[in-house]
C-alpha positions in Angstrom: 53.3 -14.1 111.1 54.8 -12.0 108.1 55.5 -15.0 105.9 51.6 -16.4 106.1 50.6 -12.9 105.2 52.7 -12.7 102.4 51.4 -16.2 101.2 47.9 -15.5 102.2 48.7 -12.5 99.7 49.8 -14.7 97.2 47.3 -17.3 97.3 44.5 -14.1 96.7 46.7 -12.9 94.1 46.6 -16.1 92.0 43.0 -16.5 92.5 42.2 -13.1 91.5 43.8 -13.6 88.3 42.3 -17.2 88.0 39.1 -15.7 88.1 40.1 -12.6 85.7 41.0 -15.2 82.8 37.5 -15.3 81.1 36.7 -11.8 81.8 39.9 -10.9 79.8 39.7 -13.5 76.9 36.5 -11.3 76.3 38.1 -8.4 76.3 36.5 -4.8 75.0 37.2 -4.6 70.8 39.6 -1.9 69.5 37.6 1.0 68.9 38.3 1.4 65.6 37.2 -2.0 64.5 36.1 -1.7 61.2 32.8 -3.5 61.0 32.3 -3.6 57.1 35.3 -6.4 57.4 32.2 -8.7 58.9 30.0 -8.7 55.9 27.6 -6.8 58.0 28.1 -2.8 57.7 26.7 -0.9 60.6 24.1 1.6 59.5 20.7 3.3 60.5 19.6 2.0 63.7 22.4 -0.4 64.6 25.2 2.5 64.5 23.4 3.3 68.1 23.3 -0.7 69.2 26.1 -1.5 71.9 28.3 -4.4 71.0 27.2 -6.5 73.7 23.6 -6.5 72.6 24.2 -8.5 69.7 27.4 -10.0 70.9 26.5 -11.8 73.7 29.0 -12.5 76.4 31.8 -11.3 74.3 31.5 -13.9 71.1 31.8 -12.0 68.2 31.9 -14.7 65.6 28.4 -16.7 64.8 26.4 -13.6 65.3 23.3 -13.9 63.1 23.2 -11.8 59.7 19.5 -12.0 59.0 16.8 -9.7 60.5 15.2 -13.0 62.2 18.3 -13.9 63.7 18.2 -11.2 66.3 14.9 -9.7 65.8 13.5 -12.6 67.5 12.0 -11.5 70.6 14.7 -12.3 72.7 18.1 -10.8 71.2 16.7 -7.8 69.6 12.4 -6.6 69.4 10.4 -9.1 66.9 7.0 -9.0 65.2 3.9 -7.8 68.0 1.0 -9.8 68.5 -0.6 -7.0 66.4 1.8 -7.7 63.5 0.5 -9.2 60.4 0.7 -12.7 59.7 3.7 -13.5 57.2 7.1 -15.7 56.6 8.6 -12.8 55.0 11.9 -11.0 56.1 11.7 -7.8 58.4 13.8 -6.4 55.3 11.2 -6.6 53.4 9.0 -4.0 54.3 10.6 -2.0 57.1 14.2 -0.3 56.2 17.2 -0.4 59.1 16.6 3.5 60.2 13.3 3.0 61.8 10.5 0.3 62.0 8.2 3.4 60.8 7.1 4.3 58.0 7.0 0.5 56.5 6.6 -0.4 52.7 4.2 -3.4 52.1 3.9 -4.9 48.9 0.5 -6.2 48.5 1.0 -7.8 44.8 2.0 -11.5 46.8 -1.1 -11.1 49.1 -3.8 -13.6 47.9 -6.3 -13.1 50.9 -8.9 -10.4 51.4 -7.9 -6.8 52.3 -10.2 -7.0 55.7 -7.9 -10.2 56.9 -5.2 -7.5 57.4 -6.9 -4.5 57.8 -9.5 -5.6 60.0 -9.6 -2.3 62.3 -13.1 -0.9 62.5 -13.6 2.2 59.7 -13.0 5.3 61.2 -16.0 7.5 62.3 -16.1 9.4 58.9 -16.0 6.6 56.5 -18.4 5.9 54.3 -20.4 2.2 55.9 -19.8 -0.5 53.3 -18.8 -3.8 53.7 -16.6 -3.9 50.2 -13.0 -4.9 50.4 -10.6 -1.9 50.6 -9.6 -2.2 47.2 -12.7 -1.6 45.4 -11.7 2.0 46.5 -8.6 2.4 47.7 -4.9 1.6 45.8 -2.1 -0.3 47.7 0.3 2.4 47.5 -1.8 5.0 49.2 -5.4 5.5 50.9 -5.9 8.6 49.0 -6.7 9.6 46.2 -9.8 6.6 46.4 -12.0 5.7 43.8 -15.9 5.2 44.2 -18.1 3.9 41.8 -21.9 4.8 42.2 -23.1 2.4 40.1 -24.8 -0.1 42.3 -25.6 2.5 44.5 -29.8 3.0 44.5 -30.5 5.3 47.4 -30.6 8.6 46.9 -27.6 11.2 46.9 -28.4 12.9 50.3 -28.1 9.7 52.6 -24.3 9.9 52.2 -23.4 13.2 50.8 -24.9 15.0 53.9 -21.5 16.4 55.8 -20.8 13.5 57.8 -20.7 9.9 56.0 -19.6 11.9 52.9 -19.2 15.4 51.9 -22.3 17.7 51.8 -22.9 20.8 50.2 -20.7 23.8 50.6 -21.8 26.9 52.7 -22.1 28.7 49.4 -24.1 25.9 47.7 -27.3 27.2 46.1 -30.1 26.5 48.2 -32.1 23.6 46.7 -33.9 20.6 48.0 -32.6 18.4 44.6 -30.1 15.6 45.0 -27.1 15.9 43.9 -27.2 14.3 40.8 -29.5 16.9 39.8 -26.6 18.8 39.0 -23.5 17.0 39.5 -21.9 13.4 37.8 -20.7 10.8 39.7 -16.9 11.4 38.4 -16.8 15.0 40.2 -18.3 17.7 41.4 -17.4 20.2 38.6 -18.2 21.1 36.2 -22.2 20.8 37.1 -25.2 21.6 35.1 -28.0 23.3 36.0 -31.8 22.9 34.4 -32.8 27.0 34.5 -36.1 25.7 32.8 -37.9 24.8 36.2 -36.4 28.1 37.7 -39.7 30.4 37.9 -37.9 33.6 39.4 -35.7 36.5 37.6 -31.9 35.6 37.2 -31.1 37.7 39.7 -33.0 36.4 42.8 -30.2 33.8 42.4 -27.2 35.6 40.4 -26.7 38.0 43.1 -23.3 37.8 43.7 -24.4 35.8 46.8 -26.5 32.6 46.4 -24.6 32.4 42.7 -22.3 34.3 40.9 -23.3 37.8 39.7 -22.0 40.5 37.4 -18.4 41.2 37.4 -16.8 44.2 38.3 -16.6 45.2 34.5 -19.5 44.3 33.6 -22.1 47.0 31.3 -23.9 48.9 33.5 -27.7 47.6 33.3 -30.7 46.5 35.4 -31.8 44.1 32.8 -32.3 40.5 33.8 -28.9 37.8 32.9 -30.9 36.0 30.1 -31.7 39.2 27.9 -27.7 38.6 27.1 -26.8 35.5 28.6 -28.1 31.7 27.8 -28.5 29.0 30.5 -25.7 27.1 29.5 -22.8 29.5 29.6 -21.9 33.2 30.1 -20.0 33.2 27.2 -20.8 33.8 24.7 -23.2 36.6 25.4 -25.4 38.6 23.1 -26.2 42.4 23.2 -29.6 43.7 21.4 -28.9 47.0 20.2 -32.1 47.4 18.2 -33.5 48.7 21.7 -30.9 50.9 22.2 -31.3 54.4 21.0 -28.5 56.3 21.9 -25.2 56.8 20.5 -22.8 53.8 20.5 -20.1 56.0 22.2 -22.5 56.5 25.3 -21.5 52.9 26.1 -18.4 52.2 23.4 -16.5 54.7 25.6 -13.4 52.5 26.6 -15.5 52.7 30.2 -18.8 51.2 30.5 -17.9 49.0 26.9 -14.8 48.5 24.6 -13.9 51.5 22.8 -11.5 52.7 19.9 -8.0 50.9 20.3 -5.2 53.0 20.0 -4.6 52.4 16.0 -8.2 53.4 15.2 -8.6 55.9 12.4 -9.1 58.9 13.7 -13.1 59.9 13.7 -15.8 61.6 15.2 -18.2 59.2 13.3 -20.2 56.6 15.4 -19.5 52.8 15.7 -22.4 51.7 13.8 -20.6 54.1 10.3 -18.1 51.2 9.8 -19.0 48.1 12.3 -22.2 46.0 13.3 -23.8 44.7 16.2 -22.6 41.7 15.8 -18.9 42.0 15.8 -16.0 44.3 15.5 -15.0 43.1 11.9 -15.4 42.7 9.2 -15.6 46.0 9.0 -17.2 48.6 6.3 -15.9 52.2 5.1 -17.6 54.1 3.2 -15.4 56.2 1.0 -18.6 57.7 -0.6 -18.4 61.2 1.2 -14.4 61.0 1.3 -13.4 64.5 -0.7 -9.9 64.4 -0.3 -7.0 62.2 -2.1 -6.2 58.5 -0.9 -2.9 59.6 0.5 -4.6 62.1 2.6 -5.2 58.9 5.0 -3.2 56.0 3.3 0.2 57.6 4.4 1.1 54.6 6.8 0.0 56.9 9.6 -3.4 57.2 10.1 -4.0 54.2 8.1 -2.2 51.5 5.7 0.1 52.9 2.8 2.3 51.2 0.3 3.8 48.1 1.2 7.6 47.7 0.6 7.2 46.1 -2.5 4.4 48.1 -3.8 5.2 49.2 -7.8 6.9 52.8 -7.7 4.3 55.6 -8.5 2.8 58.8 -7.7 -0.8 57.7 -8.5 -3.2 57.3 -6.1 -4.5 54.5 -4.5 -8.0 54.7 -6.8 -6.4 54.3 -9.8 -5.3 50.7 -9.2 -7.6 49.5 -6.3 -11.2 49.4 -4.9 -12.5 50.8 -1.5 -13.9 47.7 -0.9 -10.1 45.7 -0.6 -6.6 46.3 -1.7 -6.8 42.9 -4.0 -7.6 42.2 -6.2 -6.0 45.1 -8.0 -6.1 47.0 -11.8 -3.8 48.4 -13.7 -4.5 50.8 -16.3 -2.6 50.2 -19.3 -4.2 52.4 -21.6 -2.7 54.8 -20.4 0.9 53.5 -20.5 3.1 55.0 -23.5 6.2 53.0 -23.1 6.3 49.6 -24.0 5.7 46.4 -21.8 9.1 45.9 -20.9 10.2 49.2 -19.7 8.7 47.7 -16.6 8.0 44.1 -17.2 11.6 43.4 -16.7 11.6 41.7 -13.7 12.5 44.7 -11.6 9.7 47.5 -11.9 7.4 44.7 -12.5 7.2 41.2 -13.4 9.1 39.9 -16.0 10.2 36.7 -18.2 9.9 33.9 -16.2 13.2 31.2 -16.8 10.7 28.5 -19.3 9.5 32.0 -21.4 9.6 31.5 -24.8 12.5 32.7 -26.4 11.2 36.0 -27.9 12.2 39.9 -28.3 8.2 40.6 -28.9 6.5 42.6 -26.6 4.5 41.0 -23.7 1.1 42.4 -25.4 1.4 39.8 -28.2 0.7 37.1 -26.3 -0.7 38.4 -23.3 -3.6 40.6 -22.2 -3.3 43.4 -19.9 -5.5 41.6 -17.0 -3.4 38.3 -16.7 -0.6 36.3 -17.7 -2.7 32.7 -18.4 -3.9 31.9 -20.9 -2.0 33.6 -23.1 -2.2 33.5 -27.2 -0.1 33.3 -30.0 -1.4 34.9 -33.2 -1.2 32.0 -35.2 -2.5 34.0 -38.3 0.4 36.2 -38.6 2.4 33.0 -38.9 3.5 32.6 -42.9 5.2 29.0 -42.5 4.7 25.2 -41.5 3.4 24.4 -38.2 6.5 22.6 -38.5 9.1 25.0 -39.2 8.4 26.3 -35.2 6.7 23.4 -33.7 10.0 21.2 -34.5 11.0 20.5 -30.7 13.2 23.2 -30.4 12.0 26.5 -31.7 8.5 25.2 -30.0 7.2 21.7 -28.8 7.3 18.8 -31.5 5.2 15.5 -32.1 5.8 13.4 -28.7 7.3 9.9 -28.8 3.6 7.8 -28.9 2.2 10.3 -32.1 1.1 8.9 -34.4 3.6 8.4 -37.3 2.3 11.1 -39.9 4.1 13.8 -41.9 0.8 15.9 -42.2 0.6 19.4 -40.3 -0.3 20.0 -36.6 -3.1 21.8 -37.8 -4.8 18.7 -39.7 -5.3 17.4 -36.2 -4.8 20.3 -33.3 -6.0 23.6 -33.0 -3.6 27.0 -32.5 -5.2 27.1 -29.1 -4.3 23.8 -27.4 -2.7 20.6 -28.2 -6.1 18.6 -26.9 -8.5 17.8 -27.3 -7.2 16.9 -30.8 -9.6 15.9 -33.6 -9.5 13.3 -36.5 -12.2 13.9 -39.1 -13.7 10.4 -39.8 -16.1 11.9 -41.9 -13.4 12.7 -44.6 -12.4 9.5 -44.7 -13.3 7.4 -47.5 -12.3 3.9 -46.6 -12.9 1.4 -44.6 -11.6 1.0 -40.7 -9.6 -1.1 -41.7 -7.5 0.8 -43.9 -6.3 2.6 -41.4 -6.5 1.0 -38.4 -4.8 -2.0 -39.4 -2.0 -2.2 -36.8 0.8 0.0 -39.1 -1.2 3.3 -39.8 -3.4 3.0 -36.6 -4.4 1.2 -34.0 -5.8 -2.3 -35.2 -7.7 -5.2 -33.5 -5.7 -6.6 -30.5 -5.0 -10.6 -29.8 -8.4 -10.9 -27.8 -10.5 -9.0 -30.1 -13.3 -11.2 -31.5 -12.9 -12.6 -34.5 -15.0 -10.6 -37.1 -14.3 -9.2 -40.5 -16.6 -6.5 -39.7 -15.6 -3.3 -39.7 -14.5 -1.1 -36.3 -17.7 1.2 -36.6 -20.4 -1.6 -36.1 -19.1 -1.8 -32.4 -17.0 1.2 -31.5 -17.1 5.0 -32.5 -15.2 7.4 -34.1 -14.5 8.9 -30.7 -13.1 6.1 -28.9 -12.5 2.3 -28.6 -14.2 2.1 -25.6 -16.7 1.4 -24.4 -17.6 -1.1 -27.2 -21.1 -2.2 -27.8 -23.1 -5.6 -29.1 -26.4 -5.3 -29.4 -27.3 -8.7 -28.6 -31.3 -7.5 -28.7 -30.9 -7.4 -32.6 -29.5 -10.8 -32.6 -32.3 -13.9 -32.7 -29.9 -16.5 -33.5 -28.9 -19.2 -30.6 -25.9 -17.8 -28.5 -23.5 -21.1 -29.8 -23.7 -19.5 -33.3 -21.4 -16.9 -32.6 -20.2 -18.3 -28.8 -18.4 -21.1 -30.3 -14.8 -20.3 -29.6 -14.3 -19.1 -32.8 -16.2 -16.1 -33.8 -16.8 -15.3 -30.3 -15.9 -16.9 -26.9 -17.4 -20.0 -26.3 -17.4 -22.5 -23.3 -14.3 -23.5 -21.7 -12.9 -27.0 -21.1 -14.2 -26.9 -17.4 -17.9 -26.0 -18.7 -20.6 -28.2 -17.9 -21.5 -30.3 -20.5 -24.4 -29.0 -22.1 -26.6 -28.1 -25.2 -28.5 -25.7 -23.4 -28.0 -22.1 -24.9 -25.5 -19.8 -23.0 -28.2 -17.1 -21.7 -30.0 -20.5 -19.9 -27.2 -19.5 -16.9 -25.5 -16.6 -18.2 -26.7 -12.8 -18.9 -25.8 -10.5 -22.0 -23.7 -8.3 -19.7 -21.0 -10.5 -18.6 -20.6 -14.6 -18.0 -19.8 -14.4 -14.5 -21.6 -14.6 -11.8 -23.7 -17.5 -13.5 -26.7 -18.7 -12.1 -27.6 -22.5 -11.9 -30.3 -24.1 -10.8 -30.7 -27.8 -8.9 -34.3 -27.3 -8.3 -35.2 -29.2 -11.1 -32.6 -31.8 -11.3 -33.7 -35.3 -10.6 -31.1 -37.2 -11.2 -28.2 -38.1 -8.6 -25.3 -35.8 -8.3 -23.1 -37.9 -9.9 -24.9 -38.3 -13.0 -22.8 -34.5 -13.6 -20.4 -34.2 -10.9 -18.6 -37.1 -12.4 -15.1 -34.9 -13.5 -16.8 -35.3 -17.0 -20.1 -33.3 -17.2 -19.0 -31.4 -14.4 -16.5 -31.2 -11.4 -16.6 -34.5 -9.8 -14.6 -35.6 -7.0 -10.8 -34.1 -6.2 -7.6 -36.4 -6.4 -7.8 -35.9 -2.1 -11.2 -36.8 -1.9 -12.4 -39.6 0.7 -13.2 -42.4 -1.1 -17.0 -42.9 -0.9 -19.9 -44.3 -3.2 -22.0 -41.5 -1.7 -23.7 -38.9 -3.4 -22.3 -35.3 -3.1 -24.9 -33.7 -1.3 -24.6 -36.0 1.6 -21.8 -33.9 2.7 -22.2 -31.2 0.3 -24.7 -27.8 -0.7 -25.7 -26.8 -3.7 -24.3 -23.4 -3.2 -20.9 -24.6 -2.8 -18.6 -27.3 -2.0 -17.2 -26.0 1.4 -18.0 -26.1 4.1 -19.0 -29.9 3.8 -20.2 -32.2 6.9 -19.4 -35.8 7.3 -21.7 -37.9 9.7 -19.4 -40.2 10.9 -22.4 -42.0 13.2 -22.7 -44.3 10.5 -19.0 -45.1 10.0 -18.9 -48.7 10.6 -14.9 -49.2 10.5 -12.2 -48.3 12.2 -10.7 -44.6 12.5 -7.5 -45.5 10.4 -9.3 -47.2 7.6 -10.2 -43.9 6.7 -7.7 -41.4 8.3 -4.4 -42.8 6.9 -3.1 -39.7 5.0 -4.9 -40.9 2.0 -8.2 -41.1 2.1 -8.3 -39.0 4.9 -6.0 -37.0 6.8 -4.2 -39.0 9.0 -1.2 -38.6 11.5 0.9 -35.4 10.7 4.8 -35.7 11.6 4.7 -34.6 14.8 1.9 -37.1 16.0 2.6 -39.0 19.2 3.7 -42.5 17.8 0.4 -44.9 18.8 -1.2 -47.6 17.2 -4.6 -46.9 18.9 -7.7 -45.4 16.8 -8.3 -41.7 16.5 -11.2 -42.0 18.6 -9.2 -42.7 21.8 -8.2 -39.2 22.1 -10.4 -37.3 19.3 -13.7 -36.5 18.4 -15.9 -36.5 15.3 -16.2 -32.9 15.5 -12.7 -31.6 15.7 -8.9 -32.9 16.0 -8.7 -30.5 19.1 -8.8 -30.5 21.6 -7.9 -34.0 22.2 -7.3 -36.3 24.9 -5.0 -39.0 26.4 -5.4 -41.9 28.7 -2.3 -42.3 30.3 -3.8 -45.4 32.5 -3.0 -47.5 29.7 0.6 -46.6 29.2 3.3 -48.9 30.4 6.6 -47.1 29.4 8.4 -44.2 31.0 7.4 -40.6 30.9 10.3 -39.8 28.6 10.1 -42.4 26.3 6.5 -40.0 24.9 7.8 -36.8 26.9 11.1 -35.9 25.3 10.3 -33.2 23.1 9.9 -34.7 20.0 7.0 -37.3 20.4 5.4 -35.0 23.0 5.8 -32.3 25.1 9.0 -32.5 26.8 10.7 -30.1 29.8 10.8 -26.2 29.3 14.3 -24.8 29.4 14.0 -23.2 32.9 12.8 -27.0 34.2 14.3 -28.1 37.7 17.2 -30.0 36.2 16.3 -33.9 37.6 16.7 -37.1 36.0 13.6 -38.2 37.7 10.3 -39.2 35.6 7.1 -36.9 35.1 4.8 -38.3 37.3 7.1 -38.0 40.4 6.1 -34.7 40.5 3.3 -34.4 38.0 -0.1 -35.8 37.3 -1.4 -37.0 34.2 -4.5 -34.2 34.5 -2.1 -31.5 34.2 1.4 -30.4 34.4 0.5 -27.8 37.3 0.2 -28.1 40.1 3.2 -30.0 41.6 3.7 -32.3 43.8 7.2 -33.7 45.3 7.4 -36.2 48.6 10.8 -36.4 50.3 11.7 -39.9 51.7 10.2 -39.3 55.4 13.7 -41.1 56.7 16.0 -38.4 54.8 13.8 -35.4 55.7 11.8 -36.1 58.8 10.0 -34.2 60.7 9.6 -30.0 60.8 11.9 -30.5 57.6 8.6 -31.2 55.8 7.5 -27.6 56.1 11.0 -26.1 54.6 10.4 -24.4 51.3 12.5 -26.0 48.2 14.6 -23.3 47.6 15.9 -23.7 51.2 17.8 -26.1 50.7 17.9 -26.2 46.7 19.7 -23.4 46.2 20.8 -24.0 42.5 17.8 -25.3 40.3 18.7 -28.9 40.7 18.2 -31.8 43.0 21.6 -31.3 44.4 21.8 -29.0 47.9 24.7 -27.0 49.2 26.0 -27.6 52.6 26.0 -24.1 53.8 29.2 -25.3 56.4 30.0 -28.5 54.6 33.1 -29.2 57.0 30.0 -30.6 59.4 28.1 -32.8 56.8 26.5 -34.9 57.2 25.4 -33.9 60.7 22.6 -31.2 61.3 25.4 -29.0 62.0 26.1 -29.0 58.0 23.4 -26.9 57.8 22.5 -25.6 61.6 26.3 -24.4 62.5 25.1 -20.8 61.9 22.1 -21.5 64.7 24.4 -22.6 67.1 24.1 -20.8 70.3 27.4 -21.6 72.6 25.9 -19.8 75.7 23.2 -22.4 75.7 25.3 -25.5 75.9 27.3 -25.4 79.2 29.4 -28.2 79.8 30.4 -27.2 83.3 30.2 -24.3 85.9 33.2 -25.3 88.2 35.8 -24.1 88.8 34.6 -21.8 86.0 32.0 -22.0 83.2 33.0 -24.0 80.0 30.7 -24.4 77.2 30.3 -27.4 74.5 31.6 -26.7 70.6 29.8 -27.3 67.9 31.8 -30.3 66.8 31.2 -31.8 69.9 27.5 -31.1 69.3 27.4 -31.7 65.4 24.5 -34.0 65.3 22.5 -32.1 67.6 21.2 -35.4 68.9 24.1 -36.2 71.2 23.8 -36.0 74.5 24.7 -32.7 76.1 25.1 -33.2 79.9 26.4 -30.9 82.6 29.1 -32.0 84.6 29.6 -31.3 88.4 33.8 -30.1 87.3 35.8 -29.9 84.7 36.9 -33.9 85.1 33.7 -34.3 83.3 32.9 -37.5 85.2 30.0 -36.7 87.2 27.1 -35.8 85.5 25.0 -32.7 87.4 22.1 -32.1 84.8 21.2 -35.1 82.0 20.2 -33.7 78.7 19.3 -36.6 76.3 18.3 -35.2 72.5 17.0 -32.1 73.3 16.9 -31.4 69.7 15.0 -33.6 67.5 13.7 -33.3 63.9 10.3 -34.7 65.3 10.3 -31.7 68.2 9.5 -28.2 65.8 12.1 -25.4 66.8 15.6 -25.5 68.2 
């Protein structure tokens, strides 16, 4: 009996251990495990989630890393029914700390606001069918903007305190509409038309209905309008003319502004010095003052001498007036010493650095009123001008001076160099005896050919302006304007026997006037390149007259009527007769009219239907536009993705047998991680089977192989093609099928 009990206990122990083996294999992870090593650090709300909530049945590897891998409504909460419809991942809007508040990037939203914001407007919201973004921004509801431009009803229809903000409690009583005083941008500043107000100012401006007198206002029972305007309180005016009392009865520092602390001590009334318009400028009458200036101007009672004042014991009025300190006067008549005893650079201003070197006193050249203008008494000078004006002692001749040995005084005065004079009256010879280009300026190279004297056209004062009196000339223009006596026709001048005056004026050659009105012949009878300008070397070959394409005012712009052209485009547009193909033109033997119009070269069209070659035979970046630098790397022809009408939009149809069923709903970069046709296998060890991409979607607990005597799951390698049989067997011999499952996952069946 004991042996049997012992055996029974051993059997029970073995069974117990065998049953605990799966649990032991899924033992709890180490408490000090660093989750950062997995590539998915725990932060935010993920720190409080139990391990088993994500790692089902103790399987730690293969747990999804993307938001929707867990937040799908099964493993963790997914999108609620009221969630905005989108294909973005959770972390595009939400954080790992909380679902709310979420950030929404509206920049990629293409629909209207009400497609998402479709709840009813709040009770206080203005009733409108406009979209949200007409008033609100995408960052926050407030601040909002509202344009009143399209509003045709009265303000009070909305601004009634319910639909929109109405009058405040202290608003002036009025039945007027808001826009009578306010604008649509802001309540303030506001305007009020006092023109229609019939009562007194104080009936409104009483401190309750509208602003009244402030605490520092002058005491008065007068109406506001006596001093203030209806536009603004300030500036204000006060009519002193009706006031008969003394100034200080108001200007006492309490009722109105009084004397400042620095004011001159006086018992006189304000009006003695100040006007009723402003305090400054002020007027002080020194007439009744009997004391000396310094009794007041001592720097205490009023301004005294400045620190750089000349040293003197004289009273202020010796140099200054009672009106202002400056300008001043100094009575040199009472000065008994020499100028330099004061004007030494210390007591008073002395000679400046550029002063002429002299030991003479100031008064020899300067007056006692001002330094400039100064004078030099040449009367007492006994030598010649050049004895001083030699460039050393005093200014001499400049480099451009006329060559002469004459003394300065022959042309210049003793007062100033300029203006200078040359007395032509005393000149007895002809102009050219001096104005010969040596003694004095002669004719320049472009001067009209003439033997006449200068004075016929020029004055003795200046060469220009010069005059030529055509009125006194009764001959033909070309008697002078023959290219010798005076300017004649240029080599390109129209061949004509008409006189100059027929087209030109006597003031200037240009502008000239030529009237085609009386011309009865053909254009080419003159415009033949001889008589008048003809066709240029690059002109189109034509026997048509000029006026077929050109106007009589100017050659350009010109017009050409292609309607009458019977030949092919290239018979003219060959680069010689007319503009041909440019260097980077597409290679073609087609006529211009196939792509271009007769009005302009651009815009042009190209008919790809007649093109039989490959796209890149033209679209190679030379003959025609090729791939952009950031183009998808591919060796395919353009028309596999693009149309011949436009580069965009782009289309591409994968062969259905290679990408069947639900695969055609994937985005390109879901498989093409790089900018090329090659796709990257997420799990290259399983390619080319389904698991090559979907190994990360594998869930072992969903693929039971048997439950007897213990649960065994299929491995991903066994079901790598996703469409093989994954039957559930009765036991671990895997011979008898308990539950058949054939091709549970099909590319045509949608999602897993």
